[in-house]
C-alpha positions in Angstrom: 153.1 134.6 79.5 154.0 130.9 79.1 151.1 128.5 79.0 150.7 126.2 82.0 149.3 122.9 80.6 149.5 119.6 82.5 151.2 117.0 80.3 149.0 114.1 79.1 149.8 110.9 81.1 151.5 108.2 79.2 149.4 105.9 77.2 148.7 102.4 78.7 147.7 99.1 77.2 143.9 98.7 77.7 142.8 96.1 80.2 140.5 93.6 78.6 137.6 92.3 80.6 137.7 88.5 80.8 134.8 86.5 79.7 132.4 85.1 82.2 132.7 81.4 83.3 130.5 78.9 81.6 130.7 76.7 84.6 127.4 76.3 86.5 128.4 77.5 90.0 126.3 77.8 93.3 125.7 81.6 93.1 124.6 83.7 96.0 121.3 85.6 95.6 122.3 89.2 96.2 120.2 92.3 96.1 120.9 94.7 93.0 120.2 98.3 93.8 119.8 100.9 91.1 121.1 103.9 93.0 120.3 106.4 90.0 117.0 107.1 91.6 118.6 108.3 94.9 117.8 112.0 94.3 114.2 111.6 93.0 111.4 112.4 95.3 111.0 109.5 97.7 114.0 107.8 96.1 116.0 107.4 99.2 113.2 105.8 101.2 112.5 103.4 98.4 116.2 102.4 98.1 116.5 102.0 101.8 113.5 99.6 101.7 115.2 97.5 99.0 118.5 97.5 100.8 117.1 96.5 104.2 116.9 92.8 103.6 120.6 92.7 102.2 122.1 94.4 105.2 120.2 92.4 107.7 121.2 89.0 106.1 124.1 88.7 103.6 125.8 92.1 104.2 126.7 91.9 100.4 124.7 93.8 97.6 125.5 95.3 94.2 124.7 98.8 93.1 124.1 99.9 89.6 123.4 103.3 88.1 126.4 104.7 89.8 127.5 107.2 87.2 130.8 105.4 86.6 131.1 104.6 82.9 132.7 101.5 81.5 135.5 103.5 80.1 136.3 105.0 83.4 136.4 101.7 85.1 138.4 100.1 82.4 140.9 103.0 82.7 141.4 102.3 86.3 141.9 98.7 85.7 144.4 99.5 82.9 146.4 101.6 85.5 146.4 98.8 88.0 147.3 96.3 85.3 150.3 98.5 84.1 151.6 98.9 87.6 151.3 95.1 88.3 153.2 94.2 85.1 156.2 96.3 86.1 159.4 94.3 87.1 159.3 93.3 90.8 162.5 95.3 91.6 160.7 98.5 90.3 157.5 97.9 92.2 158.8 96.6 95.4 160.8 99.4 96.9 161.3 99.0 100.8 160.4 102.6 101.4 157.1 102.3 99.5 155.9 99.0 101.2 152.7 98.7 103.3 153.1 96.8 106.4 149.7 95.3 107.7 151.4 94.0 110.8 152.3 97.5 111.8 149.0 99.0 111.0 150.3 100.8 107.9 147.9 100.1 105.0 149.2 102.5 102.4 151.8 101.3 99.7 152.7 98.1 98.0 152.4 94.5 99.2 154.3 92.0 97.2 153.1 88.4 96.7 155.0 86.3 99.2 156.5 89.5 100.7 159.9 88.9 102.3 159.7 85.2 101.0 158.0 84.1 104.1 154.3 84.0 103.5 153.4 80.3 103.1 149.8 79.1 103.2 148.2 76.7 105.7 151.4 75.2 106.9 152.4 74.1 103.4 155.3 75.1 101.1 152.7 76.8 98.8 153.4 80.6 98.5 151.0 83.4 98.7 149.9 84.6 95.3 148.3 88.0 95.8 149.9 91.4 95.4 148.2 94.7 96.0 148.8 98.4 96.2 146.8 100.9 98.4 146.7 104.6 97.5 145.6 107.1 100.2 143.4 110.1 99.7 145.1 113.1 98.1 144.9 115.5 101.0 147.7 117.3 102.8 147.4 115.3 106.0 148.3 112.1 104.1 150.9 113.6 101.7 153.7 111.8 103.3 152.2 108.3 102.9 153.9 106.0 100.6 153.0 106.2 97.0 154.9 104.7 94.1 156.1 107.3 91.5 154.3 105.4 88.8 150.9 106.5 90.1 152.0 110.3 90.1 151.4 110.3 86.3 147.9 109.3 86.8 147.2 111.1 90.0 144.5 113.4 88.9 142.5 110.5 87.5 143.0 108.4 90.7 142.0 111.3 92.9 138.8 112.0 90.9 138.0 108.3 90.9 138.5 108.1 94.6 136.4 111.1 95.4 133.5 109.8 93.3 133.9 106.4 95.1 133.4 108.0 98.4 130.5 110.2 97.2 128.8 106.9 96.1 129.6 105.4 99.6 128.1 108.6 101.2 124.8 107.8 99.4 124.9 104.2 100.7 125.6 105.5 104.3 122.6 107.7 103.9 120.5 104.6 103.2 122.0 103.0 106.2 121.0 105.9 108.4 117.4 105.7 107.0 117.2 102.0 107.7 118.5 102.8 111.3 116.2 105.8 111.6 119.1 108.1 112.3 119.8 111.5 110.8 120.4 111.2 107.1 124.0 112.4 107.4 124.8 110.4 110.6 127.4 108.2 108.8 128.2 110.2 105.7 129.3 113.2 107.8 131.9 111.0 109.5 133.4 109.7 106.2 134.7 112.9 104.5 137.3 113.0 101.8 139.0 116.0 103.6 139.3 114.0 106.9 142.4 112.1 107.7 141.5 108.4 107.5 142.6 105.1 106.2 140.4 105.1 103.1 142.3 103.9 100.2 141.8 102.9 96.5 143.3 99.4 95.9 144.6 97.6 92.9 145.1 93.9 93.7 146.0 90.8 91.6 145.9 87.1 92.3 148.5 85.2 90.3 147.5 81.7 89.0 149.0 78.7 90.7 149.3 75.2 89.5 146.3 72.8 90.3 148.7 70.7 92.3 149.7 73.7 94.5 146.2 74.8 94.9 145.0 71.4 95.9 147.5 71.4 98.8 145.6 74.5 100.2 142.1 73.5 99.6 142.0 75.8 96.5 142.2 78.9 98.8 143.5 82.1 97.3 142.3 84.3 100.3 141.5 83.0 103.8 138.0 83.4 105.1 137.7 86.9 106.7 135.6 89.9 107.2 136.5 93.6 106.2 137.3 95.7 109.2 136.4 99.2 107.8 132.9 100.7 107.2 132.2 99.7 103.7 134.0 98.1 100.7 133.4 98.7 97.0 134.5 96.2 94.6 134.0 97.0 90.8 132.5 93.8 89.4 134.6 91.6 87.3 134.1 88.3 85.6 136.6 85.9 87.1 134.7 83.9 89.6 136.3 83.2 93.0 134.8 85.5 95.6 132.5 83.5 97.9 130.4 84.5 100.9 129.5 82.2 103.8 125.6 82.0 104.2 123.8 81.7 107.5 123.4 78.1 106.7 127.1 77.7 106.6 127.3 77.2 102.8 129.7 78.9 100.6 128.2 80.8 97.5 129.8 82.6 94.7 129.2 86.4 94.2 127.9 86.7 90.6 129.3 89.4 88.4 126.9 92.3 87.6 127.2 94.3 84.4 128.0 97.8 85.3 127.8 97.0 89.0 129.7 97.5 92.1 129.7 94.8 94.8 129.4 96.4 98.2 130.0 94.8 101.6 129.4 96.1 105.2 132.6 96.0 107.2 133.2 95.3 110.9 133.3 99.0 111.9 129.8 99.5 110.5 128.5 96.2 112.1 129.9 97.5 115.6 128.6 101.0 114.9 125.1 99.8 114.2 125.1 97.5 117.3 125.1 94.4 115.2 122.1 95.4 112.8 124.2 95.8 109.8 126.0 92.6 108.9 129.7 92.1 108.1 129.9 88.9 106.3 132.6 86.3 106.2 134.0 85.9 102.6 137.0 84.4 100.9 138.5 83.8 97.4 139.0 80.4 95.8 140.7 79.0 92.7 138.6 80.1 89.7 136.8 77.5 87.6 138.6 75.5 85.1 137.8 77.9 82.2 139.3 80.8 84.1 142.1 79.3 86.3 144.8 80.7 84.0 143.7 84.3 84.4 145.6 86.8 86.5 142.6 88.0 88.5 142.9 91.8 88.8 140.6 93.6 91.2 139.6 97.2 91.7 138.4 98.3 95.2 137.7 101.4 97.4 137.8 100.7 101.1 135.9 103.2 103.3 137.1 104.0 106.9 135.7 106.6 109.3 137.7 109.6 110.1 140.6 109.0 112.5 138.9 111.1 115.2 135.5 109.6 114.8 133.9 107.9 117.8 132.1 104.8 116.5 130.3 103.9 119.8 127.4 101.6 118.9 124.4 103.6 117.9 121.0 101.8 116.9 117.6 103.2 116.8 115.5 100.8 115.0 114.6 97.2 115.7 112.1 96.5 112.9 109.9 98.4 110.7 107.0 97.5 108.4 107.8 99.7 105.3 104.4 99.2 104.0 102.2 100.5 106.8 104.8 102.5 108.7 104.5 100.7 111.9 107.5 100.7 114.1 109.1 98.8 116.9 112.0 100.8 118.0 114.9 100.0 120.2 117.3 102.8 121.2 121.0 102.2 122.0 122.8 105.4 123.0 
């Protein structure tokens, strides 16, 4: 009987992590949560207590102890880098494009797609390209996916499944903070359910200082994410900023081995405004990094297509030290 062995995927150039900036920037003070204690006795409750302040205020936090190795993360960056380095005519096939305007979030989006995306009323062109890969389930098998990724699909699927498993732990902490059943959110974000979840590789191409000056050094406009939760694997090129309650813009700092997380609009609505979806943007990197092609690796979590996200909130405030509660119920 012939042996059935899956061929090894083609070798790829290894992505090299850029050095951190040496420029003294106004960094945001975000919580760092070591989620490796999640399954310890009382671990979930302790983590929920640590996370509470972040979700009430900035909506951004970093998780460490996630189980993703540096080699695994580097490998995903290497896959993204190899795709982005393909010639444009190979990457940008019309049948494989995503179209945000039509609500299709899977596939490839070229920088300055269709030659028409100019920034802030200037002649400066958009400098970001991205590719979104749907979950590997039968219900999404017809969604656009470039053939390049078929060679690495087993790795991509495994990474995506583990990303959602991590998100499920965070959803459990959200439920604890809101005094809802532990699986209230996680059960509505299943890998097997049809949804708009996607793994994203995204790259910002450097522009000249003169071009960036015309658009106030903006690489991405101020916005919020409209899903449930966004995971962004920490990388060293500065540029991601959040808007504070005071109206200031602060840079998100890199965290070794960390994943930057932010609450999305759907989760803010779902929690009746308790969990905060924070405005953020991307700006031109500092002078010692402004020549770098800024590659990002994301997992965007969305509720299942059939899920009702009517606002549900059970807690108003809680003193975690003495157990006293003041509860507001929204059904």
